[in-house]
C-alpha positions in Angstrom: 16.3 -61.4 -161.5 18.2 -63.5 -164.1 15.7 -65.5 -166.3 16.9 -68.7 -167.9 15.2 -71.6 -169.7 15.0 -75.3 -168.9 12.9 -78.3 -169.6 14.3 -79.5 -172.9 15.5 -83.0 -172.2 14.5 -86.6 -173.0 11.3 -86.7 -175.1 11.3 -82.9 -175.5 14.5 -83.2 -177.6 13.1 -85.3 -180.4 13.1 -84.0 -184.0 15.5 -82.0 -186.1 18.8 -81.0 -184.5 18.9 -77.8 -186.6 15.4 -76.8 -185.4 16.3 -77.7 -181.8 19.3 -75.3 -181.9 17.3 -72.7 -183.7 14.8 -72.6 -180.8 17.5 -71.4 -178.5 18.9 -69.0 -181.0 15.4 -67.5 -181.0 15.5 -67.4 -177.2 18.7 -65.4 -177.3 17.0 -62.8 -179.6 14.1 -62.7 -177.2 16.4 -61.7 -174.4 16.6 -64.7 -172.1 19.9 -65.1 -170.2 20.6 -68.8 -170.6 19.4 -72.3 -171.0 20.2 -75.5 -168.9 20.5 -79.1 -170.2 20.5 -82.3 -168.2 22.9 -85.3 -168.3 21.3 -88.7 -168.6 23.9 -91.4 -169.4 23.1 -94.8 -170.8 19.3 -94.5 -170.3 17.0 -97.4 -170.9 15.3 -95.4 -173.7 17.9 -93.6 -175.9 17.7 -89.9 -176.4 19.7 -87.6 -178.7 21.8 -85.6 -176.2 23.3 -87.7 -173.5 26.3 -85.3 -173.3 25.2 -81.8 -172.3 28.8 -80.5 -173.0 28.7 -81.6 -176.6 25.2 -79.9 -177.0 26.5 -76.8 -175.2 29.5 -76.6 -177.6 27.2 -76.7 -180.6 24.8 -74.1 -179.2 27.5 -71.7 -177.9 29.1 -71.7 -181.4 25.8 -70.5 -182.9 25.1 -67.8 -180.3 26.8 -64.7 -179.1 25.3 -63.8 -175.7 23.2 -66.8 -174.5 24.7 -68.7 -171.5 24.5 -72.6 -171.4 24.4 -74.5 -168.2 24.5 -78.2 -167.1 21.9 -79.3 -164.6 23.6 -81.4 -163.7 26.8 -83.2 -164.6 26.9 -86.4 -162.6 30.4 -86.2 -161.1 30.9 -89.9 -160.1 30.7 -90.7 -163.8 33.6 -88.5 -164.9 37.3 -88.4 -164.1 37.7 -84.9 -162.6 40.9 -83.9 -164.4 39.5 -84.8 -167.8 36.2 -83.0 -167.0 38.0 -79.9 -165.8 39.9 -79.7 -169.0 36.8 -80.1 -171.1 35.0 -77.4 -169.1 38.0 -75.0 -169.3 38.2 -75.4 -173.1 34.5 -74.9 -173.5 34.7 -71.8 -171.3 37.5 -70.4 -173.5 35.7 -71.3 -176.8 32.5 -69.6 -175.6 34.0 -66.4 -174.3 33.0 -67.3 -170.7 29.4 -68.3 -171.3 29.3 -71.7 -169.6 27.6 -72.4 -166.2 28.5 -75.7 -164.6 25.9 -77.4 -162.4 27.2 -80.6 -160.7 25.6 -83.4 -158.7 26.0 -86.8 -157.2 23.4 -88.5 -159.4 20.6 -90.9 -158.5 20.4 -93.3 -161.5 21.7 -96.7 -160.4 21.6 -98.2 -163.9 24.2 -95.8 -165.2 26.4 -96.5 -162.1 26.2 -100.3 -162.7 26.8 -99.9 -166.5 30.0 -97.9 -165.8 31.1 -100.1 -162.9 30.9 -97.3 -160.4 30.4 -98.5 -156.8 27.2 -96.8 -155.5 28.8 -96.6 -152.0 31.5 -94.3 -153.4 29.4 -91.7 -155.1 29.4 -89.2 -152.2 33.2 -89.4 -151.9 33.6 -89.1 -155.7 31.2 -86.2 -155.9 32.8 -84.2 -153.1 36.4 -84.8 -154.2 35.6 -84.1 -157.8 33.8 -80.9 -156.9 36.8 -79.7 -154.9 39.1 -80.4 -157.8 36.8 -78.5 -160.2 36.7 -75.5 -157.9 40.5 -75.5 -158.0 40.9 -76.1 -161.7 38.3 -73.8 -163.0 39.7 -70.9 -161.0 43.2 -71.5 -162.5 44.8 -72.7 -159.2 47.1 -75.7 -158.9 45.1 -79.0 -158.6 45.6 -81.5 -155.8 43.8 -84.8 -155.4 43.0 -84.5 -151.7 41.0 -87.2 -149.9 38.8 -89.5 -151.9 38.8 -92.4 -154.4 40.6 -90.5 -157.2 44.4 -90.8 -156.9 46.8 -88.7 -159.0 49.9 -86.5 -158.6 49.3 -82.9 -157.8 49.1 -80.8 -161.0 49.9 -77.3 -162.1 46.9 -75.3 -163.3 45.3 -77.3 -166.1 45.1 -74.4 -168.5 46.1 -70.8 -168.6 43.5 -68.8 -166.7 41.6 -66.4 -168.9 41.3 -62.8 -167.8 37.8 -63.0 -166.2 36.2 -64.5 -163.1 36.3 -68.2 -162.6 33.7 -70.5 -164.3 30.4 -70.4 -162.3 29.9 -73.7 -160.4 26.5 -74.7 -158.9 25.5 -77.7 -156.8 22.3 -79.7 -157.4 21.1 -81.8 -154.5 18.6 -82.0 -151.6 20.2 -84.0 -148.8 21.5 -82.3 -145.7 25.0 -83.7 -146.5 25.0 -82.2 -150.0 23.6 -78.8 -148.9 26.1 -78.7 -146.1 28.9 -79.4 -148.5 27.7 -76.6 -150.8 27.7 -74.2 -147.8 31.2 -75.3 -146.9 32.4 -74.7 -150.5 30.4 -71.5 -150.8 28.7 -72.9 -154.0 25.2 -71.7 -155.1 22.5 -74.2 -155.6 20.4 -75.5 -158.5 17.1 -75.9 -156.7 14.8 -78.6 -158.1 11.3 -78.2 -159.5 10.1 -81.5 -158.2 10.2 -81.7 -155.2 9.9 -77.9 -154.7 12.7 -75.9 -153.3 11.2 -75.2 -149.8 12.7 -78.2 -148.0 16.1 -77.6 -149.7 16.2 -74.0 -148.5 15.3 -75.0 -145.0 18.1 -77.5 -145.0 20.5 -74.9 -146.4 19.5 -72.4 -143.6 20.0 -75.2 -141.0 23.5 -75.9 -142.4 24.3 -72.2 -142.3 23.2 -71.9 -138.7 25.2 -74.9 -137.6 28.3 -73.2 -139.1 27.5 -69.8 -137.6 26.8 -68.3 -141.1 24.1 -66.6 -143.0 22.7 -68.3 -146.1 21.4 -65.0 -147.7 24.4 -64.5 -150.0 24.3 -68.1 -151.2 20.6 -67.9 -151.8 21.0 -64.8 -154.0 23.5 -66.6 -156.3 21.3 -69.8 -156.5 18.7 -70.7 -159.1 15.2 -72.2 -158.8 12.8 -73.6 -161.3 9.2 -73.1 -162.2 6.8 -74.2 -164.9 5.5 -71.1 -166.7 2.0 -70.9 -168.1 1.3 -67.4 -169.4 -1.6 -66.1 -171.5 -3.2 -62.8 -172.5 -6.2 -63.6 -170.4 -7.3 -65.9 -167.6 -9.5 -68.1 -169.8 -6.5 -68.9 -172.0 -4.3 -69.8 -169.1 -7.0 -72.0 -167.5 -7.6 -73.8 -170.7 -3.9 -74.7 -171.0 -3.7 -75.8 -167.4 -6.8 -78.0 -167.5 -5.4 -79.8 -170.5 -2.0 -80.3 -168.7 -3.2 -82.0 -165.5 -4.1 -85.4 -167.0 -0.7 -85.4 -168.9 1.2 -84.5 -165.8 -0.6 -87.2 -163.8 0.2 -89.8 -166.5 3.9 -88.9 -166.3 3.9 -89.3 -162.5 2.3 -92.7 -162.8 5.0 -93.7 -165.3 7.9 -92.7 -163.1 6.3 -94.2 -160.1 6.0 -97.4 -162.0 9.7 -97.3 -162.6 10.2 -97.2 -158.8 7.8 -100.2 -158.4 4.8 -98.1 -157.2 1.5 -99.3 -158.7 -0.7 -96.7 -160.5 -3.5 -97.0 -157.9 -1.1 -95.8 -155.2 -0.2 -92.6 -157.0 -2.2 -89.8 -155.4 -4.2 -87.4 -157.6 -2.6 -84.0 -158.4 -3.3 -81.4 -155.7 -3.9 -78.5 -158.2 -3.8 -75.7 -155.7 -0.6 -76.9 -154.1 1.1 -77.6 -157.4 0.3 -74.1 -158.7 1.6 -72.6 -155.6 4.8 -74.6 -155.3 5.8 -75.3 -158.9 4.2 -72.7 -161.3 4.3 -69.1 -162.4 1.0 -68.7 -164.1 -1.5 -66.1 -165.3 -1.5 -63.0 -167.4 1.8 -61.1 -167.9 0.9 -58.8 -165.0 0.2 -61.8 -162.7 3.3 -63.6 -163.8 5.4 -60.5 -163.0 3.8 -60.2 -159.6 4.4 -63.9 -158.8 8.0 -63.8 -159.9 8.6 -60.7 -157.8 7.0 -62.3 -154.8 8.9 -65.5 -155.3 12.2 -63.6 -155.3 11.3 -61.7 -152.2 10.2 -64.8 -150.3 13.2 -67.0 -151.2 15.9 -64.5 -151.7 17.0 -66.5 -154.8 18.3 -64.4 -157.7 17.9 -66.7 -160.7 14.8 -68.4 -162.2 14.8 -71.3 -164.7 11.6 -71.1 -166.6 10.1 -74.3 -168.0 7.8 -73.1 -170.8 7.3 -76.6 -172.3 6.1 -78.5 -169.1 9.1 -80.7 -169.6 7.9 -81.8 -173.0 4.2 -82.1 -172.2 3.6 -78.9 -174.2 4.8 -78.7 -177.8 7.7 -76.4 -178.9 5.1 -74.2 -180.7 3.2 -73.7 -177.4 6.5 -73.1 -175.5 7.6 -70.5 -178.1 4.2 -68.7 -177.9 4.6 -68.4 -174.1 8.3 -67.4 -174.4 7.5 -64.6 -176.8 4.6 -63.2 -174.7 6.8 -63.4 -171.6 9.8 -61.8 -173.4 7.7 -58.8 -174.6 5.5 -58.2 -171.5 7.4 -59.5 -168.5 11.1 -59.8 -169.1 11.8 -56.0 -169.7 10.5 -55.2 -166.2 12.5 -57.8 -164.4 15.9 -56.3 -165.1 18.3 -55.1 -167.7 18.8 -57.2 -170.8 21.9 -59.3 -170.3 25.1 -58.1 -172.1 
């Protein structure tokens, strides 16, 4: 199974830019395959990296093997021709180490600020995704149906001598999952809510089309918090300290949706551990990852060692180093 990193966004990115990049240079030395960064445009609270592509360019220039992915680029916010050129250039500069996750987006404030009609986001997403598929495989580009209007184009850049840039779809609705199935694009499955419902909808879309979703599952990526320790007591201590912080964050985001704090249910620890965590000693973590791969058929895992910023970078690095030395070697070959 391919093992990547995720979780460094928003408040988890505060601090020195040089130290932030050094963290992922260290991840490369430890043997992780890649890292994924989010796109949050024009947020109410500013953060250092609204552009995952600019961040990717900086990191790819400082590494030799590590892949960098976007999870996700919000397609309705970008002109697809310009975005395709940026991605093709970044792919060329990095020697083919960019992974492109795309999505429709769910943040109404960014749409309003950029004067994008919310009613057009599905059309924009699907049309832009089709254009990217064409452009990033070196084929001629046509506008096709949708809000974007332009003359058909020759290939936007000279195709490099390697397979096309990997493209993933992030989303959970039946419409988006059906679109991913139609385009034969693997998924970036979410951490919250867990991936179970998304995989069920993907299978339903496959059945309605007379297809099997197994191949698409194998190329897809799912996410898990990772809490690893040398013994059970160490793991339990970290988890017990996490639950209040995790609940506070849920209350915060519920408040942004207008839900009062007293209506946010307490954390169901057993369910959260089952659906969202890889936890335990190295041996237990290995067993849980193996079982997860067998149960879902998914071939890639995005590991969140920092609890999306609730654990410090020092705690995350401690977990990454233990995982890299005790678990990663037995999950597959070191990436080239």
